[in-house]
Structure formats: structure tokens, C-alpha cells
N, C-alpha and C positions, 0 to 999 in steps of 0.2 A: 502408724504413720498417715492410717485413712482419716478424713474429715468428716465427722457427720454434721457441724453446723457450718451451713455455706457462708455465716458471717465471719469465719475464722479467717486466718491469714496463713497461706504458705506460702515460703521462700523457697527456689532454688538457686545456689550460689555456686559458684567455682565451676562455670562451665563455657564453653566454647559457643557462643550464642551466634548462631548463622540466622541472619533476617535483613530482607531488603538490601541483598546487594553486598553485605559485609561479612566480615565474620571477625568477634570480637572476644579474644579470651578475657578469663576471670570476670566472667559477667553474671549478672543474678537478673531473677525476674519474680518480681512478688504477685502473688494471685489471691482476690479476695472474694468470695464465694465463686460464682461463675465466671468471672471476669479477669482480664489483667489490671493490676493496681498501679504497678510502676516497673520500672525496669531501668538498668543502669550497670557501669564499667568500674570495678575496683571493689572494694570494701561494701557490704551491706549497710545499709543507714543505723544507726543502733536504735532509731524508733520505731524501724518497721523488726529488727530482731527482737526487742522488747513486746512486741505485739504477736508475734509469728505462735502459731500452736503448730505447727510441720515445719521442719527444717532440713531440706536436702543436700548433702553435699555431691553436686555432678561430678567430681572427681576429673574435670577437665573432658568429659564426655560433651557431644555436641547436643547443643539444647536448639531446637527449630520447632516453627508451626506444625501442626499437625497435617498430614498428607489430605489433600482434598481427591479423589478420586471421582473423575467427571463422568466415567463410564463404567458401569457395573451392570451385571446381569445375576440377580439374585435369588432369579427364578419361584419367585413368590407372589402371585398363586400359580396353582394347576401344575407346577413343574418341582415339586419340593422335594421329590425321591433323590435330588440332583443338589439341592441347596436349600434353604431358607433365609429369611431375615436375620433370626438368629443364628444360624450356623455360620453365615459366611459375613457376617458385622463381627463375629467373634476372630474370624481369621483376619478381618479389616484391622481389629485393636490391634493384634498380636504383630501386624506388620506396620504399626504407625499411623493407619490411616483412620482420619476423626469423623471426615464427612466423607457421604456416598451420593451419586447421582444415579438413580438405577433406571435401568432400560424398560421401554413398555411392551417387548414381545413376549409376554407371560400368557398364560392360558386361565382365563380368558384376557384377551390383550387389552392393555391400558390405552384405551381410543373412547372411552366415555368419561365422564366426569365422575359416575359412580364407580367406575373402577378403579379410577385415582383416588378417591376417598378410601375404597375399600385397602387400597394399597398403603393408605397413609394410617390407617387405624392398626394396620398389620403389625408396622414399623413402629407405632409408640407403644405397643406392647414388649417388644423383646429387642430393639435394635441398639447394639451398643456402639452405634455411631449416630451422627446425624444424619440427616437422610432428605433428599430431595428425590424428584422424579420429573423424567420427560411424557409426555402424552404424546401418543404414538398418533402420525398420521395414517388418512386409508384414503383409497379414491371416492368414499362417501361420506367423510365425517368433518367435511371442513366448516358447517356452521357450529361444531362443538368447539373447535379449534380457536373460531373468530370469538366464541360468547365467553371462552374460558379466563380466569382471573390468574394470571400469571405471577403476581405477588409471590403464590406459594408454589409455582411450576418453574422448571430450569428451563423450558423452554421445547419445541417440536422435535421430535424423532422420526426424520423420514430415510425409507430405505428405498433407494433408488437401484436397488441392488438385491437379489433374495438374497436372506438370510434363515436362520432358525427363527421359527414362527411364523414365515408366511405373511409378512407385511409388506410385501413389494408394493408402491404406488408406481403406475405407469401408466397414468392419463394426463397428458400435457396441459390441459387448461386446468387442472388439480393442482399440479406442481405450481403453476404461475400465479394462480390467486393464492397459494401459500406464501409464496415468497414476497407478491405485491401487498398482502393485506393483513397476514399473521403480524402483532407487534411485540414480538419475542425473538429469542435465537433459534436460528432453524439449524439443529444437528442432523448431519446427513451419514449415511452409509452409499456410499457412492462407488458401484461397479455395474459396468453395462450389461444387463440383463440379453441383449441380442448377442454381444460377443461370446458370454459364459456360452450361451445354448449353440452359438457355432462352433466352438471350440470343444465342447464335450462330444456334439455330433461326430466331428471328424475323428476323433480320438476312438469314441465306440465302434465305430464304423472299421476303423484299421486294425483295432487290438482287440476288439471284445470288451463287455463291459468288466471285467475284472480287473482295474487298473490301478498299478501300485499307488501309494501315497504319494511318490513324488510326481506324479502326474495334475495334483491339486493348482500349483501352480501354472502349468501350462493350463488348464480350465479356465481357471481365474489370473490369467497373464496382465503385463502391463497394460496393453491397450484397455483391458476393461476396465482398468482403472482409471486410467489417462481420461479416456473419454467421458467415463460419466462424472469424474471431479470439474474435466472444463465446463461440460454443461451448465455443472451447478455454481460455478464461480464467475460464470459470463452470465446466467441469471441474476444473480447476487450485484452484478455490476450494474445490470440495466434497471434493477428495482430498487436498489439500495438496501435491501436484507440485510440482515446482520446473520453470516453463515459460517459454520464450524464443521468443517468436513473431517469427520472423524477416521482413525488408526490408517494414518498416511503408511505406506508398504512401499512403495517407489520412488525411486529418483526423478522419474520423469513427471512426476505430479506435482514437484516442489518449484518446479519454474511458475508454476500457477500462483504463488504466493509470493509477499513480500517482506524482510528482514524488519525488526521493528518492534518498539513496545507493545503489548498487546493492548493496553488500553487506547493504543492510536488506530485501530483495526478495526473494520466491520467485517472482513474475511480472513478468517483465522483456520489453524487447523492442530492436529494432534496425533501424535505417533504412541507408540505402544511398547514396553522394555521387550517384549518376543520381537520384534522387527530390529530392536538394537544387539540380541544376543544369538539369534538363529540365522542360519541361512538357509537355502534349499538344498545344501550339500549335506543336511544332518539327518534330512527325512530318511534315508537307509537306515541309518542307527536308533532315531526316536519316532520316526513313523508317524501314527495319528496323532500323539502327544503334542505334536505341535502342526497339527490341522487346524487353522481356522480361517475366518473370513472378514478381509482378506487373505490372501494366502502370504506365508514366509516365502522370499525371493530371493534375488542373487546377493554374493558378498559384496558388489558395487552398491545395491542400493542400501543395504546396512551401512555402509562407509558413507554415502549420501545423507542418508537419513540423518546419523551420528553430525556430519558437518552442519545440518540444515538445525539440528537444536542447538549446535553451540552458536549458532551466528542467528538466532532467534527468526529465522524464517518458518519453523515449528514452535509453537506458541506452548503446547502443552504435554505432558506424559500421562496417560492413565492407562487402565488394566486391560480394558475390554474384558474384566474376570468374568469367566461364561463356565461354570463346572457343569461336567456330566460324568455319569458314572465311567469307570474305564473300560466295562462291559460294552457301553453304547460307543466308545471310539474304536471297535474292533471292525475290520472290514477295509474294502478297499478305498480309492477315492473316491466314488460314488456314494457308498453305505455309511463309511463311518462318519460320524457326527463332527460339526466343526465347531471348535471353540476351547479354550483351556481354563482352568482357574489360575489366577496370578496375584491377587490382593497381598496374600501375608508376604509375598517377596519381594514386592516390585520395588521397596525403598529400600533394603539390602542388596537385591540386584543393581540399583542403580546406582548406589553408594560404591559399592566396589567397582565401578566403573571409575569413580573418581580415585579410589587408591590406586588404579590401574594408570593414570593420567588422562584419561579420555575424556573427562569433561570436569568442572570444578562444583564443589559443592554447592556454589552459591546460586549453579545454572539447576543443579538439584532439586534446589530449595524452591527457584523460581519456577521450573515447570510442573512441578509438583504441590505447591502451597500456594504462592503469591497467584502465579497466572490462573489458576482455574476460577479462584475466588474473582480475580477482575475480571475473567472473560464470562463470567456469569453474575457478577455485579451480586454476588453475595452477602448479604450484612454481617459484618463484622467478624469475618473469619480469614482463615489463612496468610494473618500477620501477626507479629507479636506488637501489639502495641496497647497503650492505656485504654481502658475500655471496651478492646475487643473480647470475645469469647476465648477464654482460657483453653485453647485446644493445643496442647503442646505433644514433643516426642523427645525423650531424650536417649538418643543414641550411641552406641560403643564402636567406636571406628577402627577400635585398635584390638579387639578380643583376640582369643585363641583361634588360629581358623579350624571352621568345622564345615563337615558336608551335608548339605539339602538332602534330605531323602522324604521318599513319600511317609514313612512311619511319623515324620517331625510336620505334614502337613495338618492343618485344620481345616475345617469347611465340612462337608457330607462327604464329596466325592471320595475324599481320600487318598491326594496325590497330587503330585504336583510337578508342572514340566521342566522344574528347575532343578529335580533330583540328579544328586552327580555332581553339581557344581560346589566347589569350595570355596568360601566367602570368610572374611576379615572382620565383618562388622554386624553388628544384630543391633535390635531395638532393646532397649534397656527398660523405658517406661513409656508408657502412653496415657496422657491425660486428657479426659473428656469433659469438658466445660468446668475445667479448674478441680476433678477429682480423679485419680487413677482409675484409670478403665482397663489397665494391663501391668502386669510386672512381673518380670523373670519368667515367664513359662505361664503364667495363671489370667485369666482373662476375668475380671468381674463382671457376671451375668447382670446383676442389677444394676449397672450404670446403663441407663438409658440416653439414647442421644435426644436431640432437638429436632425439628423440622426447620427445615433452611428456609431463609427469607431471600427475595430476589427483587432487584430491582431495575425491569427492563427499558423504565422511560429513557 
């Protein structure tokens, strides 16, 4: 079924096409080489069938654009015992993710153009997803940020709170210059460092350093998130900067953002599946498996976040995929590392919310495919349109129920926080630039993605 001649034609038919706010049964898509040739509903035109070298009967399964995960930590270079471009992109392919934007808190951090070029070379050799990168801000690299060519950089990642990688930027004049002068998207990790430090100090003085994991959302609390997010939003409004606040974890922060299409906004926000699935009531059972920054918080926060997703206040859903070995997740709230893998199961978990009636399939496709492409102004990705790259997912949303297990988890760390969940949908096939990259449990590692292109003007 695989095509080696990129000029040949692939036809996928008898699909439920979910694209641009519509779900169209009995649909077809024709792919020629790397791009989408045409699409329609009803019988496939005879001239296309005659030309087709491959014809796939979707059997009524959902056909959607490939997921664009605009927030991943592939740990390459320097932290490759946790994961690397090859292992984590394989998990991406299995999860229907065809494009990823990697974060800069690696070792060395991606805060120079040389480090960025090194990452691009690594991805070009083995990444089974299309790839882009944020360049990281520091207190001293403003000249680098201003000289960078952002046509192949997703934007600037700014840590306004400490997290993995120790890339905290806390010089007010530097932060203001970044907002005023950088002509690209500014994506922020927003937690107030002074609040975190005060909370940590108070808990340690009262209970000692052996704090349970359930103390994590007390240390990194609602105030820490709201204070940092509100400062970032205020500065963006004053300067006109394009701001994207990542991994929203509280209901409090949502009043900082406006509903509406992402294309109409200069201030946007993201949440992650873990904030829609887990709550602080689950720390005793799941422990450090769900320890991440910002912390997972109350059931009411989960409800508020879900409402904001469904009403276009939250613009994108990304994973913050951050693999660690389970041995590194041992310890107390102060010593167990923060972060979790998520890219393989993000789409199936979100689609299970569709099955439960908590959101629509059109919302999932918008938040995970269309909106990231629009937000980052990615060239010809995220939609099923003639002339766009043929990044596609065939999703079976009515398969036999199955349990997620650690043993089924791809990626180097070998576990998933979603172990124990039972799902009724799974990725059947993933197509990367017109060619199958995943089918029925097998990743084709010779399918290498392309560098993403961005238009920040």
C-alpha cells in the first residue's frame, strides 16, 4: 500500500471528514506526492480512481488533519536518557501528531543560533514528524533574539517561572524589551517565582522537607499562576506584542483572555490534556506521575478549563510532553521531577471526551490542528485543503474498548500518566507529507518530517 513514487496518487475514501468546523460523511481526499490534490463528498471522480496507485477504504472512520503539538520537550540534546528526536517523534506518529514545536530547555539550552542549528540537524536525521523550534530567552541574549530570522523559528519561549532547565528570566527591563522589540510570537511559562518561593518556605518551616506530592499545587498555587499571567497580559496589551500563555491550569487565569477565533487575537492561551483529565484529588493515587509545572489543581479548575475550551477562550490544546524516567519521578514534592509524557495519547484521550459528550470532534480538530497552525502562522499545515501538505490522521472512534498500559507506551521513558484509562478510540493511520508514517502499531522510521516554515509578519 505504500507509495515510493511521490508523483503517484493516493485516494482515501468512505471517510467521515472532520475539517474546518464540519463533519462530512462519505468523503474522500486525494493526495498527490506531498500535498493534497483535491477532496469532496460522495463518489470519487472516475478520473482520480483511474490515476490512483493506492486506494484506501476508510470504512467510515474519521479523517482529520494531522495534530500540531506546539509544546513538546523532546530532550535532545543533553537529556537523551529521557528521550530524543527519534524516540519521541515515534510516539508522536503513533498518536496522530504530524508536527511538533520543541522547547529550548535542553542541555545546552537553545538560546543561541548555533544551538538552534544543531537541533535542526538532529531533527532532520531522524524525526518522524515535521519540526519547528522555539528559541529561548535569557536575561542576556536579547541581541540574539533581535537578530534571529523567525521564518524558521516558531517564536521566543520565555520562562517567567522556574521549571526544568533553569531558564528563568527575571530582569524586568529585559522582559519589556522582548515584548516591545521581538517581531515574533512570545510564548510564556507564567508562574510567579516570589509566590512559589514563599509558599515553599512556609510549608518546609511547618512540615519539613519531606512533603507529599499533594503539596505541589499548594507550592505552585493559583496566585502564582494568576500573578504571572496577568503581568504578561498587561505588558502585551501595553506593547502590542503577540503573546501566548502556555499550559493554563487555573480557572482564575481565564478572565484574562477573550473568546473568539484565534486569527483575531494577539493574546492567546493554551491548555493541556492533563488539566482536562486529572485533578488534585488524584495525587494520592497517582503521585508524581501527574506532577508537572504548573501543577494540576482543583476539580473546579478542570471544569472552568473545559468550559473555556468549548467557548473559544482557550485557543489550543498541546501536551507539554516532557518525558522523565520513572526513577526520576520518585521522592517528595520538592525532589521528584516535574513533567510527564503525553504525546502518544493526547488525541485518543481528547477523542474519548468527545465520546463522553464533553466536547465535539470539531472542537478537538480546531484546538489541536487548525488553531495551532493559525496561531503560529505555519505554512500550509493544519487544514485539509488543496495544495496543503498531506498531514492526515485516520481515527477509529468506535473500536473495541482497550486499556492504556505502560507497556503500550512508546518513547524512551516507557510509561504514561494515562495508564489505567479505558478508551474507545485509537489512531488507525497517520500520514506525514502524503506517506504513511504509522499504521496499526507500526511506525515507519524512514519517514522523516520537514522543517516547518512560519510567517510572523
